[in-house]
N, C-alpha and C positions, 0 to 999 in steps of 0.2 A: 566127301569126308567132312566130318565135323570134329574139330579138336578142342578139347577143354584143357586149359593150362592151369595148373595150381601154382601159387606163388607169382602171379603175374606182375607184382610190384618190384620183384627182385631183379638183379642184373640179367640173369639168363631169361627169366620170364618176360622182361621187356624186349629183349632181342628176339624171342620167339614170336611175340605179338607183331613186331615190325616185319619179321620175315613172312610169317604165315598170312598176314593180310595181303601180301603180294601174289599169293597163290590163288588163281582163279577158282580152282576146283575145291578150296577149303573154306569152310565156315569156322570162325574162331570164337570161343567163349573164354574170356579171361576171369579168373577167380583169385581172391586173396582174402586174408583175414581182415586187413584194414580197408580203408576207403580206397577207391580206385585212383591211383596216382596218374594214370594215363588218360583220364577223362578229358583234360585240356588238349592233349595232342590228338586224341582220336575220339571225338565226340560221339561217333556212331558205333564205337566198340561195344559189343554185348558184354556186360560185366555182372557177376553174381557174387556177393559176399559168401565166403565159405571158409569155415574152420575145419580143416581136415582131421583134427583130433576128435571131432564130434561125429560118431558113427551115424547118427540119425540124419544129421545135415548132409553127410557124404551120400548116403543112399537117396535122400530126397532130391539133392541137386542133380545127381547123375540121371535119376529117373525123369526129372523135369526137363533137363537139357538134351537127353538122349544123344550123347557124343559117340562117335564110332571109335575115337581114340582119346586117351588121357595122357598128357605129359606132365609128370609129377616133379616139380622143381622145388616146391615149398619144403623147407627143412630148417633145423637149427644147426647152423654151420660154424658158429664161433667155437672154435676147438677148446679154448680155455673155459668159456662159459659152460660148455658141455661137461667138462671135468668137475667144475665147481657146483653145477646144478644138474645132477644126473637124472633126477626124477622128471624134470622138464625136458631134458634131452630125449629121454626114452618115449615120452608122450608124443613129442613132435616128430621124432625120426623113426619110431618103431610102431607105436600104437596107431598112429595116423596111417601108416602104410598098410597095417593089418585091415583097417577099415576100407581103404581104397582097393586092396586086392580082392576082398570079399565082394565089394559092390561091383567091381569091373568084371569079375568072373561070372557073377549072378546075371549081369546085364549084357554079356558078351561084348565087352569094350576092350580093345587093346590097350595095354598099360605100358608106357615107357617110364621107368623109374631111374632117377638120378642118383648115382653113387660116386665114390671117391677113391683116389689112390691111397687114402689113409686106412683103408681096410687091410693094407699090407704093413709088414714090420719095417720095411726100408733097408733091408740088408742086401738086396740083389736086383735093383732096377737096372735097365728098363724091363717092365713086366708084361707078360702076355695074359690073355683072358683066363687061361687054365691054371695059372699060378695060385697057390693056396693062400687065402686070406689069413693074416696073423697080426691083428691090430695091436698097437702099443698104448693107445689111449681110449677114453670112453667114447669119444665121438666115433672112432673107428669101429669100436665094438657095436655101437647102435646101428652103424651103417651095414655091418656084416649081418646083424640080426634082421634088418630090413630086407637085405638081399635074399636071405633064406626064405623069408615069408613070400617074396615075390616068386622065387624058384619053385616053391611048393604049391603055387596057385594052379588051379585046374583050368584057368583062363589063359588068354594070349598075352605075352609079356616080353619085354626087352629091358635089359639093364644097361644103362649108359654110365660107365665110370669115367671120371675126368680128373684133371690135375690143375691146381693153381690158376684159376680163371681170372682174367683181367679184362677191363673195358670201362667204358663210361655209361652212365644211365641217368635218367630224368628223376630228380628228387630222391636221390639214393644215398642213404647215410653211410653205408660201408665203404671202405676203400679197398685197394688191391695193389700189387707190387708196382705196376707202371704208374698209376695215378698218384700213389703215395710218394714214390721217388721224384716224380716230376714236380709235384706241388711242394714238397720239402725243399728241393733244391732251389725252386723259384723264389721261396721265401727266405733263402739263405740259411737254412737250418741244417746243421750237421746231422747225419744219420749213420747208424751202425747196421750193416748188412752182412748176413752170414754167407760164408764161402765154403762150408762143409756139408751143405745139403744140396741134393740134385733133383731137378724137376724137369718136366716137359711142359712148359707154360701154355695155357690154352686161351686163345682169343674168344670172347664170349659169342661173337658172331659165328665163329667156327663150330662152337659147341651147339648153338641153336640150329645151324645147318645140319649137323650130325643127328640131332634129335628129330628133325624134320624128316630126314632120310630113314630113320628107324620107323617112324610112324607111317611114311608113305609106302614103305615096303612091308609093313606089319611084321617087321623082323622078330625073330625069336632067339633069345639067348643073350649072353653078355658081350658088350662091345666096349673097347677102349677108344675114347675120343679125346684127343689132345693134340699138340704139335709133335713133331718127332725130333726136336732139338733138345738135347740134354744140357742144361745150364744151371748154374748156381744162382741164387738170388743176387749175389754180388756181381756176377758177370752180367745179369740182367740189368741191374742198376746202372753199371757203366754204359751199357748200350742206350738206356733211356736218356742219361746225361748227354751222350754224344748226339742223339737225335735232336734233342731240344736245345743244344748248345749251352748246356748248364755246367757248373763247376764241379768236376769230378773230385776235386780236392776235399769236398764236403762229405764224400762217402768213405766211411772207415770200414775196412775189411775185418770181420770178426768171426768167431766160431760160435756154434749154438750154445756152448757153455757160458757165453757172456750173459745170456738172459736167464732169469729164473721165472719160468712159465709154469702154470699149474699142470699143463698137459705136455707130455713128451711128443716130439715130432720125429717121424721117420727120416732117416738120414738120406736114403737114396730110393726114390720111387721112379716116376717117369714111366711112359708107356710105349710098347710096340703097337703100332696102329695098322698093321698089314691086313688084319681081318676087316676092319671098317673100310679101308681102301678097296679091298677086293669085293666084299659083298655089297657095299652101299654106294661106292664111288666117292667116298669121303676124301676131301682134298683140303687140308688145313693150310693157313698162311704161315709163312716164316715169322720168327719173333720180330724181325726188322719190319716186315710188312705190317704185322700187328700194331707195333708202335705207331706206324704211319696212319693206320686207320683210327686209332685212338686220338692222334694229333688233329686229324681232319674233322673229328666230331666234337670238338670242344665247345662249339656254339650250339650244334643240333645233335644232342647225344644219341638219339635213337633213329635219326633219319637216314 
């Protein structure tokens, strides 16, 4: 197998590189729009610069590298930024997928496409793969449009939907629920955390494992990959504080209406992951175990 990863500088991309390098039967090619952030960690990692919104580049790189599988993690995922800059969101989340779908079908490459719980309205979680998408923000709309492009492909494909991914990565500017709570409380900074939204938080290593299983099985169809614990961000924050021995008094319990954000958030998503367990042997960590893994990686983020 030869697996090409898009978005290799991102949180999931980095975890995929770390995992796939350990598989003896897999050759890995990392790609990203920017310079390779993993060059210092893995000097021998094959890397190609790739802007997936450029159709000619996509065709050229796939023809040159000839992967058997592509795992597409690159996307514009800042929900408010997507709401405010819809043209850029569509380019990176839909047009780019159109290019990849066409090139993968043309070259008989199996495509695993990353999607999100934000394709749903948030009225009825936890959700199964057959539930009908009904997004309430532009980010969700772009991801539904991308899913439909993948589903219409004449080629081989799997869609991996996920929820609230957390973890640590190398030279990574974005934050996530566990890292944000830990770092804020360590700095003695009071934080407001919502207690009226429900999610099944996903450890980045678990998501990488799920994507690897999809590629290894050349799976077809939609799969939900997350944990199976329904928690509010407030409940998550309390657990993070407990694990690191930090002051829970700094955590203020609020509702979503406290914040004025450009994009609406679904109230209740979360996934049923029975299909991934049954078909793939997917076994995610508990949230407590996930926090422990984050804690152990503070020095060596992708090791």
